[in-house]
C-alpha positions as CSV (number, residue, x, y, z in Angstrom):
1,M,131.8,88.0,65.7
2,R,133.9,86.6,68.5
3,L,135.7,88.9,71.0
4,Q,139.4,88.0,71.4
5,N,141.9,89.0,74.1
6,R,139.1,90.0,76.4
7,R,140.6,90.2,79.9
8,K,138.7,90.1,83.1
9,R,139.2,93.0,85.5
10,P,140.6,91.6,88.7
11,P,138.5,92.0,91.9
12,N,139.2,95.1,93.9
13,N,139.2,93.4,97.3
14,E,140.4,90.3,99.1
15,N,136.9,88.6,98.9
16,G,137.1,88.4,95.1
17,V,134.0,90.6,94.8
18,Y,133.8,93.1,92.0
19,P,132.9,96.5,93.4
20,L,129.7,98.2,92.3
21,K,129.9,101.7,90.8
22,D,129.3,104.4,93.3
23,I,125.5,104.5,93.3
24,P,124.0,107.2,95.6
25,Q,121.7,105.7,98.2
26,P,118.6,107.3,99.8
27,A,118.9,108.5,103.3
28,S,118.3,105.9,106.0
29,E,115.8,108.1,107.7
30,P,112.8,110.0,106.3
31,Y,113.5,113.4,104.8
32,S,112.0,116.5,106.4
33,V,110.6,119.8,105.0
34,S,113.5,122.0,103.9
35,D,115.9,119.1,103.3
36,V,117.8,119.4,100.0
37,V,117.9,116.3,97.8
38,R,118.9,115.2,94.4
39,I,116.4,113.3,92.3
40,Y,117.9,109.9,91.3
41,L,115.9,108.0,88.7
42,G,116.9,105.3,86.2
43,P,117.0,106.1,82.5
44,D,113.9,103.9,81.8
45,D,111.8,105.7,84.5
46,P,108.9,107.7,82.8
47,D,109.9,110.7,84.9
48,S,113.7,110.5,84.1
49,R,113.6,114.0,82.8
50,Y,113.9,115.1,86.5
51,H,116.9,112.9,87.2
52,G,119.8,114.9,88.7
53,M,117.7,117.9,89.7
54,I,118.5,119.5,93.1
55,C,115.4,120.2,95.1
56,E,114.1,121.2,98.5
57,I,111.4,119.1,100.2
58,T,108.3,121.2,100.6
59,E,105.8,118.6,101.9
60,V,106.0,115.1,103.3
61,A,103.1,112.7,102.9
62,I,102.7,109.2,104.5
63,D,100.6,106.3,103.1
64,D,100.5,102.6,103.8
65,L,102.8,101.3,101.0
66,D,105.2,100.1,103.7
67,S,102.6,97.6,104.9
68,Q,102.6,96.0,101.4
69,T,106.4,96.0,100.9
70,G,107.7,95.6,104.5
71,R,110.0,98.6,104.1
72,S,109.2,101.4,106.4
73,L,110.6,104.2,104.2
74,D,108.3,103.1,101.3
75,A,105.5,105.0,103.2
76,Y,107.0,108.4,102.4
77,T,106.2,110.5,99.4
78,Y,107.7,114.0,98.9
79,T,106.6,117.1,97.1
80,V,109.7,119.1,96.0
81,Q,110.6,122.4,94.6
82,S,113.5,122.9,92.2
83,L,116.3,125.1,93.6
84,E,117.1,126.3,90.1
85,T,113.7,127.4,89.0
86,E,112.1,127.8,92.5
87,E,109.0,126.0,91.1
88,E,107.3,123.0,92.6
89,L,107.5,120.0,90.4
90,P,104.2,118.6,89.1
91,I,104.8,115.1,90.5
92,S,105.8,113.8,93.9
93,F,108.6,111.3,94.6
94,R,109.0,108.2,96.7
95,H,111.8,108.0,99.3
96,R,113.8,105.7,97.1
97,D,113.9,108.3,94.3
98,L,115.7,110.9,96.3
99,V,119.3,111.0,97.6
100,P,120.8,113.6,99.9
101,A,122.4,116.5,97.9
102,E,126.1,116.8,98.4
C-alpha cells in the first residue's frame, strides 16, 4: 500500500536540521552518594522495568571500563535506592543509565 499526501515536517531551525525529541542526558560529572536520579533505559534493555524510577545514589564504584571505551564517565557504576519503596535495587547502573531527577 502506498502512502499518499505524506508531507514532510519543515526543519525547526535555520540550518535545516530536524530537532531531536527532548531526550534526557546523563550529568556531565560523576554522581555522588545522596544525589537523586531518574533511571533512563531503552525499551529493549533487559532491565527496562526500572525505567523512570526516581532513586537516590547509595554507593559509587569505579572500574576500568573507561580505558576500553575512552569515555571517562564509563568507569562509574552506581547502587541506588528507590525513593518510593526505600529499597535498594538488586542491580547497579552505569552512568549513562541515569539522568538527574528534575
